[in-house]
Phi, psi and omega in degrees: 000140185212166173279130188263349181201171173084203187301323183244032179308136178090348180296131179281137178248147177284153173258157175281129179300146179088196184241029182282344179236159175231094182299146178290138177289149180306322181298317179290321179296320178299314179299314179303310184284337171296321178290318187277335190310319182300336183234026186276326186304126175077009183281157175252134187238152166235119178257097181274145184054051195294337178062249179274347184084008188297327181288313178296321178295320176299317179300314179298318180297325185263013170121357176296148181283320183202162177210135171255129182256129181233126174207143181276342183276119182300320178299320180296314181295326176294319178294318179300313180301318179293319179295321176297317179299317179301331183259002181062036173254149183237027184289155186287144176240127180249119173274091189201154173295133183301321183289323175296317179299312181301321181290329191251344184288150173253000180288155174239147186229153171276324181222128171248119181257123186242111180225073186280170172307144186287156169060031178235005182058022179293331179295323179295313180299318179297316180292326175297315179297317179295319180297326178287341180234069183301342177291355174290336183256137171292174186310317181253027185293153179225155172241133178237130181249136174245114180220171169284139181306332179294339180277347186298138177212129185280073182270141175265139180244149187310311185234018179235141175236140179285125185242343184193155172212152178222126177255125179232100183059235180261029175240132175242126174255124179243129183254130178237148172234160175297143183304331184278009179266000000 
């Protein structure tokens, strides 16, 4: 696994030992950042269920201003810290449950990236929590979900609307914006 673009392009990233995480494939990451690149510069990110941190690190490499990484798995947070060190980034890593973080943070984000463990409907719960707290998103904020296409369900959320999706192999990226956009 590596950083595919930006300041630290080509930097190798560590994986979390075992099978508790499912890193995004380079092809899917390339598609994601091709969509985001026109408005990526200076953005603030929240990488929920961060795993290795590769998506948030990619965002930082390609021009994001900051990223907060949240994962409940201690091994994952240790790997994220090491990956950040390898890339000379100093962004915060929270060893915390994603839902607790969403309920308690006072931060606002341009992009919230949600890539939870598969087949547990955790993405739905995360979007419900985000929808209940629309102040988590800045004015032009977006939520992006990474799931297996089999998990997709056209659920409506209180303050989020589905605006785009991209299927790359067995990865589905779903883009949401706040309803008032």
